[in-house]
N, C-alpha and C positions, 0 to 999 in steps of 0.2 A: 111392754116397756122393759128394757134391759138397763140395769143400773150397775155401774162399776165404781168401786172406791179405790183410789190410788192413795196409799197411806205411808206414813213414816218417811216422807220425802225429806232428804237432808236440807235441800234449798230449793224453793220454788221461785222462779223468776217470771213474773206475770207479764212484763212489758206494758203494764198499765201506766197511766200518767202521760206526761209530755216528754219529749226528748231531753229538754233542758231541766225537767223536774220529774224524774222517773219515780214510780212507786218502788219502795225498798223491797229487797228479797224477803221472803217469808221462810223461816227455819222451822224444822219439825212440822211439816205442812201436810195437808191432804187435799185431794181434788175428787169431786163426785161428778161422774158422767152419767147422763141418762140418754140412751140411744145415741144421737149424733151431736149432742151439745153438753156443755158444762152447766151444771146447776148450782154448784157450790165450790168454794175453795177458801183456804185460810189455814191458820194454825190448827193442828189436829186436836188440840185441847178444846177448841171451840166447835168441833164438829157436832151437829145435832144428831142425837141418837136415832131419830126416825130415818135419817138419810143413810146411816150405816146399816140399819136393819135390812137383811135380805140381799145386800149388795155383794157382787163378786169382788173379791179383794185381791189387789196387787200390792205386794210389799216392795217399796222402792227405797228401802234403807240404803244409805250411802250414795244416793243418786241426786243429781240436780235435774229438775224438770223445767222446761220452758216451752214457749209456743213453737209449733213446727215452723221450719224455715221456708222462705218463699223465694223461688228462683224466677227472675223476670226476663231472662234472655238465654236461649240455648238453640243449638242446631243438633238435635239428637242423632241424625243420620251420620254426623261427622265422627261418631265413635268408631266408625269403620275405617277411618283414614287418619289415625293419629300419627304424629311425628314425621309427617311429610313436609318437604320444603322448610326444614327446621330453622334456616337462617334468613328467610325471606321476609320482606315487608308485605303489607296487605295486598297490594295490587299484584305483585309477582306471585305471592302465595296463592291467590285466587286463580291466576292464569294456569298455575301448575295443577291445581286441584279440580277445576271445572271438568276437564275431560274424564277424570277418574270418577267423579260424582255422577256422571252421565251413565255409569254402569249400574246405578242403583235399581233395585227391583222391589216389588211390593213386599216380598218376604224379608228382604234385607232391611227395608224401611221399618217393618214391624219389629224385627229382632233388635235392630240398633236402637229404636226408641225404648224398647223394654230394658235393654242393657243399660242405657244411659239413665233411665228413670230408677233402675235398681241401684246404681251407684249413688244417685241423689238420695234415695230413701235411706240407704245405709249411712249417709252423711248428715241426716237430720231434716231433709227436705220433705214437706208434706204437700206443697203446691208448686207446680212448675209450669211455665210457659214453654212453648217450642215454636221455632220459626223455620218452617220447611218451605223452601222457595224453588226447588227443582222437582219436576214430575216426569222423569223419563220412564219408559217401559211399563206404563200402566200404573205407576205409583200414584196414590191419592193421600190426601191428608187423613182420610178415614183410617189408614193403616196405623198411624201413630195414635189416634184416638182410641182405637180398639186395644192397642198395647197398654195404654195408660189405664183403661178401664179394667183390664185383666189384672194389673198389678195393684190398683186401688188408690193411686195418687190423684189428688185434685189437679186438673189439667186445663190450662188455657192454650188451646191450639190456635196458632195464627196461620191464616192462609197466605203464605208468602207468594211472591211472584217476581218474574223477570220478563220484561218485554222489549228491552232495548239492547239488541245484539251489536256485535262489532261492526257490522256493515252500516249501522246507523249511528255510530259514534259511541256505543256503550262498551263496557268491559267484557261481558260474557260472550262466548261463541254463539253464533246465530242458532245453532241446534239446541242450545240450552234455554232459549226463550219461548214464550207462549204468545198466542194471539190474545189481544186484550179483551175481546168479546168473550172468549172462552174463559178467561180468568174471572171476569165479573160474573158470568153465569155460574161457574163452579163456586164462587164465593157465596152467592145467594143460596145455592143448594146446601152448602155446608151450614150456613146459619139456620136455615129452615129445618135441617135434619138433626143438628147436634146442639145448638146453642141453648143453654138453660140459664135464664136470668134470675131464677128464684134464689132465695137465701139458702146457703149450704150447698149450692150446685157444685157438682163434681166436674162438669164439662162446660166450658165457654169457648166461643170462637171470637177471634179478632182478625182484622184484615191487615196485611203486612207487605205491601210492595217493598222490594228488598232494599234499595238504596238509590241515591240520586244518579249513580252511574250505571244502573241496570234496569231502570224503568223510565217511562216517559212522564212528563208532567200531566198529560191527559189521564193516564192510569191513576196517578196519585189523586187527581181531582175527583175522578169518578168513583174511586174506592172510598174516598171520604164521604161523598154523597150517599153511597150505598150503606156504608157503616152507620151513618147518622140516621138514615131512614129506618134501619133495622135495630138500632140501639146497641151496637157493638163497638168495641174499641179499635183504635188504629195504632200500628207499630211499624217502625222502620229503623234502619241504621242511620245515624247522623253524627257529623262532626267527629268521625273516628280517627282520621289521619290528615296530615298536611296535604297529601295527594288529593284527597276528596275535596278539601278546601279549594285547592287550585283548580280542580275540575269544575266545581260549581261557579267559581268566578269567571273562568274562561268560557263556559258554555251558557251561563245564565246571567252573568253580570252581578251575581249575588252570592253572599256567603251561605253555607248550608242552612242555618236556621232562617235566614231571610227568604231563601228559596222555599223552604217548607211552609213558612207563613204565607207566602204569596199563593200557595196552592190550597190553603184552607187547613193546613196541618198543624194547627196549634189549638190548645184547649185541654180541659181536664180529661177528655176521652183519648188523648194521644200520649204515648210514651216512646222515647227514643233510646236506642241502644248506644252506649259508649259516651258520647258527649265530651270526648277528650279535649277538643279544641273549641269549646264554648268560651266566648269572651265574657268579661264582666257585664257588658251590655246584653249579651245573650242570656246570661244568668238572670238578670233583672226581668227580661221579657218572659222567660220561662216561669219565673216565680209569679208574675202577674197573671199569666194566662192559665196556670194550673197544670202545665205539662209535667210528665214524669220522665225520669232518666234511669236507665238500667246501667249501673256501674259494673264494669267487667275488668277488674285490675289485672288478673293473670293473663288474659288474652291481650290486653293493651301492652303489657310488658313483653310477652312472647313475640308479638309482631312489631315491637319497637314503635308503637303508635304514640306513646307519651303517657303522661299522668293526668287523669281527669281532675278538675278543680272541685272535688267532692264537697269539702267543707264549705267552700264559698257558695256552691249551689244550695246546700242546706241552709246557710245563713240568709240567703235571699228568698227563702220560702219554697224552693223547688222540692217536690217529692222525689227522693232518691232511693233506689233499691239496689239489690245485687243481682248479677247474672254470671253464671259460670262460663257462658258463651259456648261455642261449639268445641267439641273435644278434638278438633283438628287444630285448634289454636290455643288450647289451655294447658295440657291435653288430658284433662280429667274432669270429673263431675262431682267434686266434693264441696258442698256449699258451705259447710263450717270452715273449711280451709280458705274459701273465698272471703269469708268475713275476716279471717285473720290477715289475709293478704291485703284487704282494703285498709285495715288498721295500720299495717306496717308501711304500705306504700304512701299513705298520707303523711308519714313522718320523714320521708326521704329528703325533703327540702330543708329539714332541720328547723322547722318553725312550729314547735309545740304550742298549742293554745290558739293559733291563728289558722293554720292549715291542717293540723293533725286531728284525727279522730280519736275518741276515747274508746275503751272497751265496750261501754254501753252504746256508743254511737254505732259501732260495727254490728252489734246485735240488733240495733234499731233498724239499720238498713236491711238486715236479713229477715225481719219480721214485720214491724209496723210500716217500714218503708215499702216493702213489697206489697202489703195489703193496700196502701194508699195508691201506689202506682197502678195496680190492677183494679182499682175501684171496688175493693172488697171490704165491706163493713162487718164481715162475719168471721174473719180470720186475722192472725197476726198478733193477737194478745190472748191471754187466758183470763176469762171473766165469765160470770153467769150470762147465758144467752149467746155466747160465742161458740163456734164449732169446736168440737173435741178433737182438735188438731194439736198434738203435743208430742214432745220427744223427751226421753230420759237418757242421761249420760252417767256412766258409773264413775264416781269420783275415786274409787279404790284402785284404779289403774296406775301403773308405775309412772305414767306421764304426768299425773296430777299430784303425785306425792310431793309434799312441800308447798303446795299451792291451795290446799283445801280451806285455808283461812279466808280466801276470796274466790269463791266458785265462779262468779260472774267474769272476773278478769281472766281466770284460768281458761275459760272457754275460747278466748281469742288470743291469748298470749302463749299458752302451752300448745304443744303439737296436737293437731286435731285428731281425735279418734273416730272410729265408727261408733254409732250410737247403740244403746242397749234396747230401747223401745221406741217405736214410731207408730203413732195412732192417727188415723185420718178419718174424720167424721165418726169417731167412736169405734172404728174398726182397726184392729192391730195389723199393721203391714210388716213391721220388723219386731221380732220377739227374741230376746236374749242374743241380739246381734245378728240374727239370721232372718232372711226374707221368708214370709209366710206364704206357702202355696206356690212357690216358684222353684223349679229345678234349675238353679243357677249354673252348675257345671254343664248341663245340656245346652243351656242358652249360650254360654261362652263358646262352646264347641261350634254351634251353628253360626254365631257371630264371626268367629275366626274364619270359617269357610267363606262367608260372604266377603269378608275383608280381603282374603287372598285372591278371590276371583276378581274383585274390583280393581285391586292394585296391580294384579298380574304376577304376584309372587308365588 
């Protein structure tokens, strides 16, 4: 057994309690970790002597500690193609990028996943999902899973897919799609090989047909049947743009959520990315069925998709989390910055108290919301019996000077920094602001080479 004592914590934000009635921050706090889980936390003056005895000590004076952040939607391979089609909306942006993404290779998939996860780790993320839906040149989802394992982040890898090419009325080029039997066969292989349903699992698999305009209804139905037979979750893009809304009405006679529901794609094992154009009726349906939504504010603004009704979704009982989305539409992977963006964009309509998020709400989306959306009862808050997934941020930085009287609000109102410490399952991934065991300059050099080759620059 390995025991670690994190002591002299300036402010401990546990994210216990409920969103509307949160547990208060604890000052002058300590946390005790044994192996992969938390066994005690509270004011340091109350720390039992027997827990402190023999523990490895980390002094976190001047730091705020909170649960590791959870990213529920990403396309890690897109770190290779940032800042392309900078002024396009979603459909034109995709048409520009599909041919470039078809130059992806297994090595590029691995390095891009590791680079994106490194960015996330440095921004406070301890758990991330990823949605890989193109598999050219021998690329497999395995490439990204191995990258996450090498780095040490908790990883929900979703087996994305596209089966509806242009010749059959879809958006992607025909050479970007796969045969549906092959998709389902590979999905079953990945679940058998990698999915871990146990508590504190580092790797889980979900099935993720890409979108209503890139897969058939048959693939959606069969994926749902397979996922439920195997006990894994389902994920897709939905209600992202007005174009998608029009596509669904024109082709299926249904709006996006109605279409998904008709295919068996509602329930607590389903989460949707974006949800920008969910109506009040949609929100009520989502809350009743237990679906989750990954809110991606930076991507939604970058592609001019609109502003998701986040507060309304929360008030109707929908589980809402954050996603940085692909780094070709964000164009970064900073999850604390995404929490700040969610807070700010919720206030654009000028309706504080009705549509706006609070600072605590924004952190809730990034922690408890993420755990709820991914059906994780072992992460998202700091409490005995929960995973030792936590981050520490140095309040002594210039950007927090003048804000130390309210560390919780400072995390989302002040300019987001890189974090000082990132611990996943009790293992340190970031130490003193640097990734542990990763040669980041060498990775950046390889990543740049892949990017130049793919883009043709």
